[in-house]
matplotlib code that plots the C-alpha trace (Angstrom):
import matplotlib.pyplot as plt

x = [0.3, 1.7, 2.2, -0.1, -3.0, -2.1, -2.5, -5.5, -7.2, -10.6, -11.5, -14.8, -17.2, -16.5, -15.2, -15.4, -12.2, -12.5, -9.1, -5.5, -5.3, -9.0, -12.0, -15.5, -17.3, -20.0, -22.5, -21.2, -21.0, -24.8, -25.8, -23.8, -25.2, -28.8, -28.2, -26.6, -29.6, -32.2, -33.5, -34.8, -38.3, -38.0, -39.1, -36.7, -33.7, -30.7, -32.1, -32.4, -29.0, -27.2, -28.7, -27.5, -23.8, -23.9, -23.9, -21.2, -18.8, -16.1, -12.4, -12.9, -10.8, -13.4, -13.9, -16.2, -17.5, -16.9, -19.5, -22.2, -22.0, -22.5, -25.1, -27.2, -26.6, -28.0, -31.0, -31.3, -31.0, -29.2, -27.1, -29.5, -27.9, -26.5, -28.2, -31.5, -34.6, -37.3, -40.3, -44.2, -46.0, -49.0]
y = [-0.1, 3.6, 5.9, 8.4, 6.2, 6.0, 9.8, 11.5, 8.9, 8.6, 6.3, 4.7, 5.1, 9.4, 9.1, 7.1, 6.7, 7.7, 7.3, 6.7, 10.6, 11.3, 10.8, 12.1, 12.6, 10.6, 13.2, 13.8, 10.1, 9.7, 12.0, 10.9, 7.5, 9.1, 10.8, 7.7, 5.4, 8.3, 7.7, 11.6, 10.2, 7.3, 8.4, 8.7, 7.3, 9.5, 7.8, 4.5, 4.8, 6.2, 2.8, 0.8, 2.2, 1.9, -2.4, -2.2, -4.8, -4.3, -2.2, 1.4, 2.4, 1.1, 2.5, 4.2, 1.3, -1.8, 0.3, 1.2, -2.6, -3.7, -1.1, -2.1, -6.0, -4.8, -2.7, -4.3, -0.8, -0.2, 2.5, 4.1, 4.3, 7.5, 6.6, 5.0, 7.5, 6.6, 6.4, 7.2, 4.0, 5.2]
z = [-0.1, -0.9, 1.7, -0.1, 0.8, 4.8, 5.2, 6.1, 7.2, 9.1, 11.7, 10.7, 7.8, 7.9, 4.4, 1.4, -1.1, -4.3, -5.1, -2.9, -2.1, -2.7, -0.9, -0.4, 3.1, 4.2, 3.5, -0.3, -0.7, 0.4, -2.0, -4.5, -3.9, -4.2, -7.4, -9.3, -8.5, -8.9, -5.0, -4.7, -4.2, -2.0, 1.4, 4.2, 1.9, 3.6, 7.2, 5.5, 4.0, 7.4, 9.5, 6.5, 7.0, 10.3, 10.0, 7.0, 8.5, 6.2, 6.9, 7.2, 4.0, 1.7, -1.7, -3.5, -5.7, -3.0, -0.8, -3.8, -4.5, -1.1, 0.0, -3.5, -2.3, 1.1, -0.3, -3.6, -5.6, -9.1, -10.7, -13.1, -16.3, -17.8, -21.2, -20.5, -21.1, -18.7, -20.7, -18.9, -18.9, -21.7]

ax = plt.figure().add_subplot(projection="3d")
ax.plot(x, y, z, "-o")
ax.set_aspect("equal")
plt.show()
């Protein structure tokens, strides 16, 4: 593991790593998760995500893609593909 990754570590899931030197604070990660899964209309999604993240069994140095995948498995969500257009039922 490089020295860059071991610098500026945060204890707990206060942040989620984007790369070895960049990270999201937890609030920003949650916002990114809600946006990429188009979950704005889901009631109390912020609270649900925070409660789910408290049960995260992995280490504290988790990467965005790993945590996204874990939450997806736990809650059954999927990322919205940016090129897919939502069609209304006719």
